[in-house]
N, CA and C of each residue as an Amber inpcrd file, in Angstrom:
protein
   264
 -59.9580000 -13.0550000  14.5490000 -60.3720000 -13.4120000  13.6890000
 -59.2110000 -13.9450000  12.5120000 -59.5730000 -15.2820000  12.1710000
 -58.3780000 -15.6080000  11.1160000 -58.4250000 -15.2830000   9.6730000
 -57.5030000 -14.7320000   9.2230000 -57.8250000 -14.4800000   7.4800000
 -57.9830000 -15.0450000   6.8550000 -59.0450000 -15.7950000   6.1690000
 -59.3650000 -16.8380000   5.1110000 -58.3750000 -16.9970000   3.9410000
 -57.8650000 -16.1320000   3.8680000 -56.9170000 -16.2660000   2.9500000
 -55.7630000 -16.9630000   3.3860000 -55.1110000 -16.7300000   4.3460000
 -53.8990000 -17.0970000   5.0500000 -54.0090000 -18.5950000   5.2990000
 -55.7760000 -18.5780000   5.8240000 -55.5540000 -20.1310000   6.3070000
 -55.7290000 -21.1220000   4.6890000 -56.3570000 -20.4510000   3.7210000
 -56.1830000 -21.4050000   2.4850000 -54.7080000 -21.5630000   1.8040000
 -53.8690000 -20.2990000   2.2390000 -52.5910000 -20.8450000   1.9020000
 -51.5720000 -21.8030000   2.6790000 -52.0350000 -21.8730000   3.6600000
 -51.4730000 -23.1610000   4.6730000 -51.8820000 -24.0540000   4.4100000
 -53.1420000 -24.4500000   4.1190000 -54.2350000 -25.8660000   3.9710000
 -53.5180000 -25.9110000   2.4250000 -53.5160000 -25.0720000   1.4540000
 -52.3690000 -25.8410000   0.1480000 -51.2850000 -26.3440000   0.1380000
 -50.5150000 -25.3260000   1.1900000 -49.5340000 -25.6400000   1.3420000
 -49.0470000 -27.6230000   2.0730000 -49.5520000 -27.4020000   2.9290000
 -49.9590000 -28.7380000   3.6850000 -50.3750000 -30.0690000   2.6240000
 -51.2540000 -29.1250000   1.5970000 -51.6600000 -30.6680000   0.8060000
 -50.4780000 -31.1430000  -0.0530000 -49.8520000 -29.4240000  -0.5480000
 -48.8220000 -29.8670000  -1.3970000 -47.7540000 -31.2240000  -0.8050000
 -47.6560000 -30.5390000   0.6470000 -46.2420000 -31.2900000   1.0100000
 -46.7840000 -32.6270000   0.9220000 -48.1770000 -32.9960000   1.6220000
 -48.6860000 -34.0900000   1.3500000 -48.7660000 -35.1640000   0.2810000
 -49.2670000 -34.2760000  -0.8360000 -48.8360000 -34.9490000  -2.3850000
 -47.5670000 -35.3320000  -2.3880000 -46.1570000 -34.6450000  -2.1150000
 -45.1230000 -35.1500000  -2.4110000 -44.5790000 -36.2930000  -1.5960000
 -44.9200000 -36.4320000  -0.1600000 -44.7500000 -37.4250000   0.5830000
 -45.2870000 -38.6520000  -0.3890000 -46.6960000 -38.9610000  -0.1050000
 -47.3560000 -40.0230000  -1.2020000 -46.5660000 -40.3690000  -2.1230000
 -46.4760000 -39.1410000  -3.2780000 -45.6650000 -39.8850000  -4.6520000
 -44.3210000 -40.1290000  -3.6530000 -43.5770000 -40.0190000  -3.5250000
 -42.0340000 -40.6100000  -2.8930000 -42.4420000 -41.9060000  -1.7680000
 -43.7180000 -41.9970000  -1.5290000 -43.9040000 -43.7260000  -1.0220000
 -44.4230000 -44.2230000  -2.1500000 -45.0670000 -43.5620000  -3.0250000
 -45.3810000 -44.6280000  -4.2090000 -44.0330000 -45.1160000  -5.1250000
 -43.2050000 -44.2210000  -5.2860000 -41.7870000 -44.4210000  -5.9400000
 -41.0520000 -45.7550000  -4.9440000 -41.0330000 -45.4530000  -3.7170000
 -40.6600000 -46.5680000  -3.0380000 -41.2620000 -47.5830000  -2.8860000
 -42.3640000 -47.9700000  -3.0670000 -43.1520000 -48.9510000  -3.1170000
 -42.9800000 -50.1950000  -4.4140000 -42.8110000 -48.8660000  -5.4310000
 -42.3650000 -49.2560000  -7.0040000 -40.8910000 -50.2400000  -6.5220000
 -40.1970000 -49.3300000  -6.0510000 -38.3160000 -50.0690000  -5.6060000
 -38.6470000 -51.5320000  -4.5950000 -39.3800000 -51.7470000  -3.9240000
 -39.3830000 -52.5090000  -2.9780000 -39.9970000 -53.7160000  -4.1530000
 -41.1970000 -53.8570000  -4.7470000 -41.6930000 -54.6240000  -5.6700000
 -40.5070000 -54.9270000  -6.1930000 -39.6750000 -54.2760000  -7.2650000
 -38.1800000 -54.8380000  -7.9170000 -37.2400000 -55.4370000  -7.0230000
 -37.2510000 -55.0540000  -5.9830000 -36.3820000 -55.6940000  -4.8050000
 -36.7300000 -56.9840000  -4.3950000 -38.2730000 -57.3770000  -4.2530000
 -38.9310000 -58.4880000  -3.4050000 -38.1410000 -59.4540000  -3.9990000
 -38.0970000 -59.5910000  -5.3170000 -37.8000000 -61.2580000  -5.9880000
 -36.5100000 -61.5430000  -5.9340000 -35.4650000 -60.4800000  -6.0570000
 -34.3510000 -60.7470000  -5.5020000 -34.2690000 -61.3690000  -4.1260000
 -34.9450000 -60.7550000  -3.5230000 -34.7380000 -61.0630000  -1.8900000
 -35.2020000 -62.3680000  -2.0180000 -36.1110000 -63.1340000  -2.2530000
 -36.8620000 -64.2680000  -2.2330000 -35.9950000 -65.4400000  -2.9340000
 -35.2180000 -64.7370000  -3.8510000 -34.4670000 -65.7540000  -4.5360000
 -33.2720000 -66.4430000  -3.7430000 -32.3350000 -65.3580000  -2.9970000
 -31.7110000 -65.3430000  -1.8790000 -31.9850000 -65.9320000  -0.8340000
 -33.0690000 -66.4610000   0.0280000 -33.6280000 -66.6200000   1.1700000
 -32.8360000 -67.6020000   1.7360000 -33.0750000 -68.9750000   0.2650000
 -32.3880000 -70.0610000   0.4400000 -30.8580000 -70.3090000   0.8940000
 -30.3000000 -69.4240000   0.2860000 -28.8540000 -69.1570000   0.6640000
 -28.4850000 -68.5210000   2.2080000 -29.0860000 -67.6970000   2.4710000
 -29.4040000 -66.6310000   3.4050000 -29.8180000 -67.8530000   4.7970000
 -31.1210000 -68.6430000   4.8050000 -30.7980000 -69.9600000   5.7130000
 -30.1600000 -70.6730000   6.0700000 -28.8360000 -71.1770000   4.9480000
 -27.5800000 -72.0220000   4.9940000 -26.4700000 -71.2640000   5.7060000
 -26.7680000 -69.8080000   5.6600000 -25.3500000 -69.0930000   6.0790000
 -26.0410000 -68.9910000   7.5530000 -27.4050000 -68.7920000   7.8750000
 -27.7020000 -68.7160000   9.5000000 -27.4520000 -69.7010000   9.9890000
 -27.6400000 -70.9940000   9.2440000 -27.3820000 -72.5570000  10.0630000
 -26.1060000 -72.4170000  10.0760000 -25.2220000 -72.0170000   9.6060000
 -23.9170000 -71.9980000   9.6240000 -23.1910000 -71.2450000  11.0170000
 -23.8910000 -70.0380000  10.7180000 -23.5040000 -69.2150000  11.9230000
 -24.1860000 -69.8370000  13.3070000 -25.1290000 -70.3550000  13.2750000
 -25.7690000 -70.9710000  14.4010000 -24.6510000 -72.4400000  15.0250000
 -24.4210000 -72.6460000  14.2260000 -23.8120000 -73.9790000  14.7330000
 -22.1720000 -73.2550000  15.0620000 -21.2390000 -71.9990000  14.5620000
 -20.9280000 -71.3800000  15.2580000 -20.8730000 -71.2700000  16.5130000
 -21.8870000 -70.8800000  16.8990000 -22.4430000 -70.4410000  18.1290000
 -22.7780000 -71.5100000  18.9700000 -22.9910000 -72.2750000  18.8700000
 -23.7620000 -73.3970000  19.3380000 -21.9070000 -73.8670000  20.2200000
 -21.2630000 -74.3870000  19.2050000 -20.0380000 -75.0270000  19.6980000
 -19.3060000 -74.0790000  20.7930000 -19.1250000 -72.9160000  20.7840000
 -18.4930000 -72.3370000  21.8040000 -19.2920000 -72.6680000  23.1750000
 -20.2120000 -72.4210000  22.9940000 -21.1890000 -72.6210000  24.4460000
 -21.4860000 -73.8920000  25.0150000 -21.1470000 -75.0310000  23.9790000
 -20.8000000 -76.6730000  24.1550000 -19.5700000 -76.6880000  25.0590000
 -18.6240000 -76.0670000  24.6840000 -17.1880000 -75.9310000  24.9900000
 -17.1850000 -75.1030000  26.4170000 -18.0660000 -74.3550000  26.5940000
 -18.3250000 -73.4480000  27.5880000 -19.1580000 -74.5500000  29.1260000
 -19.9850000 -75.1410000  28.8220000 -20.5570000 -76.2970000  29.6500000
 -19.9830000 -77.5250000  30.0520000 -18.9390000 -77.5970000  29.0000000
 -17.8210000 -78.8330000  29.1520000 -16.7820000 -77.9370000  30.2410000
 -16.6850000 -76.9770000  30.2100000 -15.6990000 -76.5160000  31.2310000
 -16.2990000 -76.2510000  32.6370000 -17.6700000 -75.6240000  32.2750000
 -18.5180000 -75.8280000  33.9270000 -18.4910000 -76.9070000  34.3230000
 -18.7210000 -77.9930000  33.6420000 -18.7560000 -79.3250000  34.1210000
 -17.5210000 -79.9290000  34.5020000 -16.3390000 -79.4080000  33.8820000
 -15.0090000 -80.1620000  34.6610000 -14.6610000 -78.9340000  35.9570000
 -14.9620000 -77.9110000  35.7120000 -14.7220000 -77.0520000  37.0940000
 -15.4060000 -77.4110000  38.5120000 -16.6050000 -78.1660000  38.2970000
 -18.1540000 -78.5030000  39.0790000 -17.6210000 -79.7730000  39.8750000
 -16.7400000 -80.3630000  38.9190000 -16.1910000 -81.7070000  39.2200000
 -14.5400000 -81.6810000  39.6190000 -14.1550000 -80.3410000  39.9900000
 -12.5540000 -80.6970000  40.3020000 -11.6310000 -81.0260000  39.3610000
 -11.7390000 -80.8990000  38.2700000 -10.5450000 -81.8330000  37.4720000
 -10.0550000 -80.6280000  37.0290000 -10.4740000 -79.2690000  36.7890000
  -9.7120000 -78.3930000  36.4150000  -8.9960000 -77.1380000  37.2300000
  -7.6350000 -76.9790000  37.1660000  -7.2970000 -75.8530000  37.9090000
  -8.0530000 -74.4800000  38.5380000  -7.8790000 -74.0000000  39.2430000
  -8.6840000 -72.6050000  39.6830000  -8.2820000 -72.1330000  38.4620000
  -8.9160000 -70.9150000  38.0120000  -8.5700000 -69.5420000  37.0990000
  -8.2990000 -68.6390000  37.7330000  -6.9660000 -68.0030000  37.1770000
  -6.4270000 -66.9500000  37.8230000  -6.8730000 -65.8460000  37.4040000
  -7.1360000 -64.6610000  38.2290000  -7.9150000 -63.3370000  37.4440000
  -7.1550000 -62.5700000  36.5680000  -7.9980000 -62.6110000  35.5810000
  -7.0900000 -61.8310000  34.4060000  -6.9770000 -60.2270000  34.5680000
  -5.9060000 -59.6960000  34.3430000  -5.6270000 -57.9190000  34.5410000
  -5.3570000 -57.3800000  33.1430000  -6.1790000 -56.7920000  33.0680000
  -5.4090000 -55.7170000  31.5140000  -4.2250000 -55.3210000  31.9050000
  -3.6810000 -55.4120000  30.4290000  -2.0080000 -54.8720000  30.3140000
  -1.9860000 -53.6650000  30.6900000  -0.9860000 -53.3030000  31.2370000
  -0.5250000 -52.2990000  31.7390000   0.2920000 -51.1430000  30.8870000
   0.0910000 -49.8960000  30.3030000   0.6220000 -49.2260000  29.3650000
   1.2720000 -47.8820000  30.5830000   2.9310000 -47.9910000  29.7240000
   3.6370000 -47.1400000  30.2730000   3.2850000 -45.5820000  30.3000000
């Protein structure tokens, strides 16, 4: 049979741990409320930056598509296999 005082002590320790976790989560929520407006202000700048990055990504893929079409039309010379450099 379990000792009631031991069970009570464990329950209180668990309660104290949960109370600390709740307090920490509330503090984190307050910090997020402070930071959220800053993130929404930069949202337009971020979308412009992402658009630039997307353009940079599209251009190399367009170049790859051109190279693929050129090789399919036999306009380009066959590529030589690339070997890694040898180290002495």
